[in-house]
C-alpha atoms as one frame of an Amber mdcrd trajectory, in Angstrom:
protein
   0.369   0.080  -0.211   1.418   3.368  -1.291   2.115   6.048   1.820   0.475
   9.118   0.674   2.040  12.681   3.164  -0.441  15.325   2.538   1.182  18.264
   3.314  -1.081  19.238   6.671   0.174  16.377   8.791   4.108  16.883   8.229
   4.958  18.314  11.006   8.305  20.326  10.372   5.918  22.647   7.830   3.692
  25.353   8.892   0.771  26.710   7.052  -0.535  29.794   6.459  -3.808  30.504
   4.255  -3.148  32.202   0.891  -5.065  32.027  -2.569  -8.067  30.025  -0.447
  -5.316  27.098  -0.093  -2.745  26.173   2.168   1.123  27.113   1.836   4.570
  25.691   2.996   7.459  26.693   3.956  10.552  25.067   4.971  12.556  26.645
   7.286  15.687  25.198   9.296  15.073  21.826   9.924  14.743  18.433   7.285
  12.281  16.289   6.443  13.167  13.256   5.714  11.287   9.884   4.225  11.778
   7.499   5.877  11.001   4.195   3.709   9.772   3.506   0.173   9.801  -0.131
  -2.079   8.936  -0.597  -5.287   5.326  -2.126  -4.527   4.814   0.240  -1.386
   5.710   3.830  -2.302   6.257   6.512  -0.357   4.739  10.588  -1.446   4.499
  14.156  -0.051   1.650  15.678  -1.937   0.984  19.834  -2.546  -1.875  20.436
  -3.555  -1.457  23.636  -4.175  -0.950  24.510  -8.037   0.416  27.878  -7.649
   4.489  27.758  -8.089   4.753  29.223  -4.679   3.533  26.766  -2.452   6.509
  25.925  -1.062   9.400  27.905  -0.193  12.594  27.559   1.278  13.736  30.584
   4.845  16.603  29.219   5.828  18.316  25.860   5.232  15.810  22.748   5.758
  15.389  20.579   2.922  13.387  17.128   1.934  16.295  13.868   1.984  15.269
  11.013   0.139  17.264   8.140  -0.668  15.592   6.176  -3.225  13.895   6.068
  -6.423   9.939   5.170  -4.834  10.018   8.601  -2.076   7.924  10.914  -4.479
   6.984  15.018  -4.634   3.863  15.393  -6.260   3.233  18.791  -6.909  -0.728
  19.115  -8.941   0.330  22.433 -10.580  -3.184  21.804 -13.190  -2.554  23.510
 -16.150  -0.396  26.772 -14.516   2.810  27.668 -15.605   5.822  28.722 -14.035
   8.747  27.916 -11.904   8.775  25.097  -9.281  11.180  24.288  -7.352  10.911
  20.639  -5.837  13.868  21.426  -2.357  15.569  18.119  -2.791  18.984  18.163
  -0.798  21.448  15.593   1.171  24.505  15.329   2.633  24.101  19.669   3.555
  24.076  20.893   0.683  20.373  21.965  -1.408  20.413  20.182  -4.539  16.806
  21.018  -6.309  15.077  20.077  -9.189  14.088  23.275 -10.775  10.650  23.149
 -13.683  10.211  26.113 -15.255   6.509  24.939 -16.958   6.558  26.951 -20.268
   3.837  25.792 -21.673   0.791  24.768 -19.837  -0.435  20.955 -20.187  -3.886
  19.499 -20.137  -5.692  17.667 -17.604  -6.016  18.103 -13.882  -1.945  16.859
 -13.730   0.826  15.581 -11.499   4.315  16.533 -11.575   5.887  13.786  -9.731
   9.718  14.175  -8.818  12.223  12.052  -6.954  15.616  11.938  -6.309  19.137
   9.407  -4.401  21.899   9.341  -4.201  23.080   5.805  -5.533  27.344   4.422
  -4.904  28.806   3.282  -7.794  25.431   3.937  -9.498  23.948   0.370  -8.051
  20.233   1.727  -6.799  19.452   1.981 -10.725  15.483   3.002 -12.022  13.111
   0.327 -12.366  11.455  -1.098 -15.414  15.271  -2.605 -16.686  17.536   0.134
 -17.136  21.166  -0.967 -17.557  24.245   1.110 -17.766  26.105   0.592 -20.601
  29.169   2.618 -19.724  31.608   3.110 -17.110  29.926   3.506 -14.050  32.834
   6.009 -12.793  32.007   8.708 -15.576  28.727   8.498 -14.663  27.408  11.328
 -11.435  26.682   8.951  -8.179  22.513  10.706  -8.175  19.790   9.302 -10.410
  17.212  11.486 -11.032  13.090  10.636 -12.293  10.724  13.118 -13.629   6.700
  12.328 -14.205   4.133  13.576 -16.197   0.785  12.368 -14.373  -2.633  12.893
 -15.225  -2.312  14.624 -17.840  -3.432  14.274 -21.606  -1.795  16.326 -23.066
   1.616  17.260 -20.954   3.111  20.514 -20.167   6.639  21.442 -22.025   9.190
  22.871 -20.007  12.546  23.260 -18.446  15.001  21.690 -16.386  17.628  21.860
 -14.184  18.939  19.355 -12.482  21.363  20.451  -9.696  24.531  18.418  -8.240
  25.814  17.553  -5.524  29.962  17.978  -6.238  31.062  15.767  -4.174  29.187
  12.788  -5.891  31.261  13.997  -9.258  33.107  10.806  -8.951  35.768  12.534
 -10.271  34.578  13.820 -13.656  35.265  16.888 -14.574  31.691  20.061 -15.163
  32.548  20.874 -18.024  32.531  17.840 -19.678  28.722  17.116 -18.212  25.141
  16.128 -20.078  22.197  14.834 -18.740  20.972  10.830 -20.665  18.076  10.248
 -19.908  16.332   6.779 -19.887  14.739   5.128 -23.399  13.875   1.147 -22.429
  13.776   0.553 -25.795  17.734   1.104 -26.793  19.660  -1.523 -25.909  22.069
   0.568 -23.860  18.695   2.643 -22.342  20.199   6.151 -22.032  19.450   8.339
 -24.788  22.722  10.940 -25.743  23.753  12.877 -23.770  22.371  16.765 -23.620
  21.659  19.875 -21.590  23.956  23.345 -20.466  26.252  23.122 -17.567  26.482
  25.667 -15.233  29.431  25.624 -13.768  29.085  28.525 -10.758  25.649  26.866
  -9.247  26.319  23.150 -10.148  23.294  22.415 -13.027  22.457  21.180 -15.612
  19.558  22.694 -18.019  17.359  21.007 -20.487  14.939  22.670 -22.650  11.599
  21.719 -24.325  11.192  18.364 -21.055   7.435  16.713 -21.485   8.074  12.934
 -21.472   8.653  11.166 -18.598  11.343   8.882 -17.359  14.417   8.688 -15.642
  18.076  10.601 -16.062  21.421  10.420 -14.720  24.565  12.595 -15.785  27.045
  11.023 -17.494  30.711  12.549 -19.059  30.363  13.809 -22.638  33.215  12.477
 -23.971  31.266   9.115 -23.028  28.186   9.604 -23.351  25.493   6.996 -26.438
  26.356   9.208 -30.074  22.911  10.557 -29.670  19.831  11.830 -29.531  16.915
  12.499 -31.455  14.390  14.621 -30.959  11.935  14.265 -33.628  11.705  12.246
 -36.422   8.974  13.088 -39.036   7.436  11.870 -42.303   5.122  13.916 -44.410
   3.784  13.882 -48.293   5.046  16.998 -49.574   3.073  19.794 -50.848   5.537
  20.727 -54.182   6.379  17.715 -55.597   3.918  14.871 -56.102   4.262  11.323
 -55.196   6.864  12.434 -52.619   7.710  12.075 -48.736   9.337  14.591 -47.406
  11.917  12.808 -44.298  12.842  15.228 -41.816  15.126  14.687 -38.084  16.427
  17.078 -35.534  19.166  15.686 -33.407  20.377  17.886 -29.778  24.190  16.139
 -30.109  26.203  13.804 -31.783  29.464  11.924 -31.076  30.992   9.996 -33.489
  28.256   9.383 -35.704  28.896   8.550 -39.070  25.521   8.247 -41.063  22.080
   7.315 -40.674  20.837   5.423 -43.476  16.767   5.189 -43.917  14.993   2.491
 -44.055  11.330   1.600 -45.475   8.094  -0.966 -44.455   4.652  -2.001 -45.570
   4.653  -3.932 -43.066   6.543  -2.216 -39.675   8.552  -5.121 -39.340  10.746
  -5.640 -42.556  12.644  -2.983 -43.194  15.115  -2.057 -46.754  16.909   0.833
 -47.531  16.348   3.132 -49.417  18.859   5.551 -48.603  21.824   6.952 -46.614
  22.608  10.150 -44.635  26.084  11.568 -44.020  26.312  13.461 -40.733  27.883
  16.243 -39.141  30.291  13.207 -36.891  30.482  15.691 -34.010  27.963  17.922
 -32.492  27.132  19.451 -29.653  24.139  21.358 -31.182  22.461  18.923 -32.766
  21.651  18.845 -36.421  19.009  19.324 -39.214  18.381  16.482 -41.831  16.021
  15.928 -44.641  15.751  13.567 -47.219  13.209  12.428 -49.273  11.437   9.851
 -50.933  10.237   9.168 -54.018   9.334   6.061 -54.830   6.455   5.789 -51.538
   4.404   2.773 -51.693   0.368   4.651 -53.050  -1.142   2.077 -51.155  -1.631
   1.060 -47.306   0.774   2.090 -44.159   4.504   3.881 -44.904   6.759   2.927
 -41.949   9.945   4.394 -41.534  13.021   4.271 -39.219  17.152   5.366 -39.378
  19.994   3.441 -38.516  22.267   5.475 -37.336  25.869   3.931 -37.449  29.440
   4.761 -35.407  32.823   4.791 -37.346  34.025   2.383 -35.170  30.438   0.408
 -36.820  28.574  -0.072 -33.861  24.424   0.856 -35.140  21.103   1.369 -32.845
  17.838   2.265 -34.594  15.186   5.179 -34.193  11.586   4.598 -33.316   9.570
   3.552 -36.125   7.067   5.996 -38.046   4.040   5.523 -39.954   2.528   7.337
 -43.006  -0.919   7.285 -44.320  -0.405   6.357 -48.154  -1.256   9.748 -50.780
  -4.666   7.220 -51.857  -6.012   7.530 -48.290  -5.454  11.140 -47.571  -8.068
  13.169 -44.920  -8.351  16.423 -44.116  -9.705  18.376 -41.448 -11.098  22.378
 -41.171 -12.279  24.416 -38.527 -14.261  27.432 -38.999 -14.646  30.121 -37.604
 -11.981  30.237 -34.501 -12.122  31.873 -32.543 -16.269  31.464 -32.138 -19.382
  32.487 -30.209 -21.617  30.191 -30.688 -20.726  27.387 -33.801 -18.277  25.852
 -34.631 -18.186  23.693 -37.952 -16.238  21.055 -38.431 -15.251  20.052 -41.678
 -14.181  16.436 -42.689 -12.550  15.741 -46.774 -12.114  11.824 -46.685 -11.595
   9.285 -50.544 -12.554   6.601 -47.789 -15.071   5.435 -45.061 -14.491   5.638
 -41.779 -15.756   6.801 -38.368 -14.476   9.932 -37.009 -14.485  10.849 -32.643
 -15.099  13.911 -31.684 -14.118  14.774 -27.974 -14.402  18.322 -26.755 -11.822
  19.755 -23.123 -12.242  22.083 -21.766  -7.736  22.812 -19.772  -8.757  21.140
 -17.030  -9.378  17.803 -19.098 -12.993  17.221 -18.524 -14.726  16.317 -21.410
 -17.935  18.952 -22.936 -18.799  17.658 -26.019 -18.597  14.255 -27.395 -19.988
  12.968 -30.744 -19.300   9.835 -34.250 -19.313  11.116 -37.718 -19.583   8.707
 -40.168 -17.734   9.841 -43.295 -18.594   7.847 -46.246 -15.736   8.882 -48.740
 -16.512  12.319 -49.799 -16.855  15.385 -48.100 -18.247  15.594 -44.562 -19.514
  18.646 -42.002 -20.649  18.803 -38.886 -21.560  21.939 -36.566 -20.323  22.105
 -32.551 -22.881  24.280 -31.008 -21.305  26.098 -28.394 -23.584  28.776 -27.734
 -24.079  27.465 -23.645 -20.465  26.764 -23.288 -18.401  29.706 -21.885 -15.975
  31.488 -23.279 -11.923  30.046 -22.956  -9.817  27.928 -24.869 -10.759  24.650
 -25.188  -9.293  21.532 -27.138 -11.256  19.527 -29.942  -9.616  15.515 -30.147
  -9.975  13.987 -33.799  -9.171  10.306 -33.967 -11.019   8.178 -36.419 -11.331
   3.532 -36.379  -8.744   4.119 -39.202  -6.087   5.814 -38.905  -3.653   5.604
 -35.975  -2.786   9.448 -36.060  -4.261  11.827 -33.404  -5.417  15.244 -33.589
  -5.961  17.838 -32.245  -7.530  21.388 -32.154  -7.290  24.497 -30.424 -10.859
  26.630 -29.799 -11.398  29.639 -28.944 -14.834  30.674 -27.850 -15.462  34.198
 -26.896 -18.686  35.537 -25.667
């Protein structure tokens, strides 16, 4: 059974009434977790979603010792800088999350961090280290997004204790995110180091997972920030393939592969890489002879100078003969939203309209028989504000999200 510690019950914290919710302030005392396992984790829950709901007056902080000791902050759709006040051995090493783009839904940011001598207490789920552990800082971090329909986007500062560097130079440090789909289970290094304040900063984070900090010269060869395929609007029957890397180390080239079943892939081209890059690179490739029916699958195979290789995620694209287009108008609107769907095959589309707390305020299904179909949402009784229209299909894998603005 999980243990929950709500802010009203922590004796080292005093409360005051602000924004009609409790705030907590940490003085010179420490909050120390006791216990926590895979099957019996411990949580400190902060239900006040404001970024100033936790503050520090003096030298105190929260001391955690394993992965299963979490601080959950129920920020919902709020934005701002959230400082998770962790520390150990007399050193304050917070985790700062600067949420710039709000999420959709009643979400929670859940953070844990723990010291691990020799990096033996790896994050749960099957993670391993494929480099010498002496090149990895003796601490792990996890950042999870819970109960969101769409995750927020944020910049992250992971503060570290210089006594946990294990002999690594601060100037060589980069952060690596966990990825169980990789044979080594860690993406390539990224981030910007601040040696004066002892933290590494990460931009545009919106995915769950654990983090490590390791020496730049030993990080994995590449991390993919994006990988996409789409039909060209300028050339007929041509697929544009684009990908963006954050960093590259000893990367020789990419092999672009295509499949019709998502299982058997054949090469269709080669793209030379930048070799070594701390700032990442943007690549493009054109598939000039794509199949005209069914679903097309693509993946990248990346090769290092030493001959080792790794594979990207698999992405898919509907054939050009089975295209679909959506139009929503007027937007903004004070009464009606008209939805126009053009599809050249029979399909059923599900429409869901969410407010920014994740509550469904409208739902409907539309049958399309291979032509143009229109549907109207009567929003006259809906309060003014911003909403998310989600469109899904029985025959297509993609999910369409449209921002709708209701005016008075």
